[in-house]
N, C-alpha and C positions, 0 to 999 in steps of 0.2 A: 204482901203479895204484889201490890201496885208498884212498890219501889223496885222489886225484882224485875217486873215487866218493863218498866221504864228503862232500867239498866240494860236489859237485853236489847231493847230497841235502839238505844244510843250506841251500843257496841256494834250492832248490825249496820247502823248508819255509817259509823267510822270505817268499817271494813269495806263497804260499798264505795265510800269516797276514796279509800286507799286504792282499791282496784281500779277505779275510774282514772285516778292519777297515773298509775302504771300504764294503762292503756293509752293515755294521751302521750306519754313519753315515747312509747313504741311507735305510735303513728307518726310523730314528728321525725323520729330517726329514719323511718321507712320513706317518708316523703323526701327528706334530705338526700338519702341514698339514691332514690329514683331520679331526683333532679341532677345529681352528680353524674349518674349513668347516662342521662339524656344529653348532658353537655359533652361528655366523652364521645358518645356516638356521633353527635353533630360535628365535633372536631375531626373525628376519623373520616367522616363522610366528606368533609371539606378537603382534607389532605388527599384522599383518593381522587376527588374531582380535579384538584390541581394537578396531580400526577398524570391523570388521564389526559388532561388538556395539553400537558407538555409532551406526552408520548404521541399525541395525535396532531402535533404541529403541522399546520398546513403550509407547504412550500409550493411555489409555482414559478415558472419562468424558464430560462434556458442558460446553459453554460457551454461555451465553445472552447475546445482545446485543439492545438495544432503542434506538430513536431515529430519527434523521433519515431521511426518505423519499428525500432527495437522495443518500444513501449506499447505497441499496438495491443498485444494480449492483455497487458495490465490496464491500459486506458479503457478498453472495451469492457473488461470485466467489472471495473469500478463503475463505469457509466451504467451498465445494465443493472447492477445490484442497487445503485442509488436511485435509479428511476423506478425500480420495483418497489422500493420503500416509499418513494414520493411520486405517485403516478402523474401528477400535474407538472412535473419537471422534465425537461428535455436536455440531455447531455450529448453533445455532438463532437466526437473526436475526429480529427483529420491527421494524416500521417505524411508529412512533407519533408522530414529530416530535422535534426536538432537545430541547426543554424537558422533554418527558415522559421521554425516554431518560436525561437527566442526573438527573432526580428518581428514576427507577427504580434507577439504580446507587447513588446516595447512600443510598437506603432499603434497599439490600441485596437488591433483588428480582431483579437481573440482574448478571452479571459485568462487562459492558461497556456503557457508554452512548454511543451514536453521536451526534455533534453536528456539524452543518455550519457551525459558527461557533466563535469563541473562547469559552471559558467565562467566565461572569460572576463577579465577585468573590464574590457571595453563594453561588454554586455551589461555588467553591473553598473558601470558609469552611465549607461543609457537608461537606467531605471529598473532593470530586471533584478528580482530578488530570488535567490536560490532556496527552494523548498525541497529538501531531499525526502522522498516518500518511501524509497525501497533501495535495496542493494542488489545488483545483478552481477553474475559472473560472465566473462567472455570466454566462450569455448573455442578452442582451436580444432577445426574439423578437417578430416581427410576422407577420401572415398573408401568404401568398405573393403576394397581389395588390397588396400595398403597394409603392409606388414609392420610399418613403423607407427606405433601407437603411443610412444612416450618420447618427449623432447625436452631438452634442457632449455633454459632461457637463452643461453648463448647460441644454441643451434637455431632457435626460432628467429633470433635477431639476424643471424647469418643468412637464413632462408629469405627473409623479407628484404634484406639489403641486396639480394642477388649474388651473394658470395658463395653460397652452397646451392647448386643447381640440379643435382642428381640424387635420388633417394639412396643409391648404392653407397654414397659417402656417409650415410647415416645408418648403415646396416640393413638397408632395404633392397628392393629390386633395382636393376639397372633401368631406370626410367626418369625422364626429366620431371622436375618439380614445377608444377603449374601454379603460380602464386595468384590467388584470388583475393580481392579486397573490396571495400566500399568506396563510394564516390567521395570527392572532396566535400567537406561540410557535414559528413555523417558523424553522429555522436559516437557510434561504435568505432569507426576508424580513428577519430580523434583520441578516444580513450586508449585504444589498443596501441597506437603509435606513441602516445605520451608515456604509457606504462613501460614500454620497451625502449623508450628514448630513441626512436627511429623516425621522428617527424621529418618529412620532406626527403627521406632517404630510401623509401621503399620502391621496389621494382615490381610493379604489378603487371600481370598478363591481362587481367580484366579488372575493371572497376565498376561495380554494379550498384544500383540505386535502392536496394532494399535487402533486408535480412533474408527474406524468402528466396530472393534471386541468388544470393550467395550460396545458400544451402542446396538449392536445386543444381547450380552449376558445379559445385564440388561433387555432389552425388553422381552426376553424369559424366564427369571428367576423370579418367584414370590419371593418377599422379597429382591430382589437385590438392591444394591446401587453402583453407580460408578461415575466417573468424566470424562468429555470430553470437548473439545473445544466448546465454545458456538455456533460458526457459523456452527458446524457440527451436532448439535442436531436436530433431526427430530420429527415427531409426533408419533413415536413408543414408546417414553418414555416421562416422565414428568420431566421438569427442576424445582427442588425445589427452593423455596425462601430461602434466608439466612438472619437471623435476621429480617425477615419480608420484605425483599427487593427482588424484582423479578430480575432474571438474564436477563437483557436487556442492549443493547448498551448505551441507555440514562443514565441508573443508573451507569454503569461503568464510563462513561464520567463525571458524577456528583460526582463520588467518594464514592457513598453510597453502592455499591456492592463490597465486599472486595476480592473476588477471581478473580483477573485479572493478566495478565502477558504480557510481550512484545513478539512480533514476530520479530526475529532478522535474518537479512541476513548478515552473517559474511564474511569478506574478509581477505585474508592474506596480511596484510598491509592496509594502508588507501585507500579509494576509488580512490583518485587522483593518486595512484601508479598502478592502474589496467589498463588493456587494454582500448583503446578508446571505444570499444563495450560495455564492462562492465560498464564503466563510463556513457555511454549513457543510459544503462538500469536503473541505479540508478537515473539518471536525469529524466527519464520517470516516475519512481515510485513517484518522488516528484512533478511531473507536475499535472495539473488539471485532465488530462486524467487518470493518475495513481491513483490519489486520488479517482476518481470516481469508479475505479475498486475495490479498497480497501473497499469502502463503500458498493458496490454492493454485496460483499460476507459477509457482516454483521460485519465487523471489524471497529475499530476506527482508524482514521488517526493519526499517531504519529506527534507531534509538532516538 
């Protein structure tokens, strides 16, 4: 009887020991899992903190731009959206004409020179670097009473060289053609004349100093014709088709509308050599946010 009792006690002891051992293994596994989870959580929190810090980058200071009046809408829109994102930054655009803007940046008077044409070799030699940020179309505009709303390239050249002087010769009313253009040094004028190969050959009735002035003059002058940045054209004038192709962003992108030009934000030296703030401004222009602003003002994003 005693032997049976002792055997039962020993068996019970072994069972308890066995159960205790299993409990110890489960506790170790649970502790290890908890430690691993804690490490994962800490790593995730660190990543989130780093991402948040990057997203909340603090920028302050000022950026100055000067140049093309045709780029007024774009420059103002980019300035406003960039300042909204970085409230401690001031972006100040001025509109003095492309030539003046390039001269200002090469002389170190501004951070960025806006030009609505490609840079000249002489400007590049002076240190200006061509940074194309968007593509713009040049619209040929006539007053709303004009019945001629489509012109060929040759007809346009003939008008601006003073060889065709009456709308009746182009199928329109018997009325003199009043040729309106921009002042010497204008990026729009430079691009227009270069694309048509009529540099120094145009016969202007009026040479005006801004895009808005050209549009207003054409709108108020029967028989007038002028040219202006496509994104600036409003419903006070008619944008003529060229070679049967309408002046639209889609046609410019497709390459079927021949009057188009780059919008340049020139710097003195490469972008990488500029201040951190100016570099961030160009990074913003190339970002999805910046591209959206470019599209909103009717321009084509440069590749």
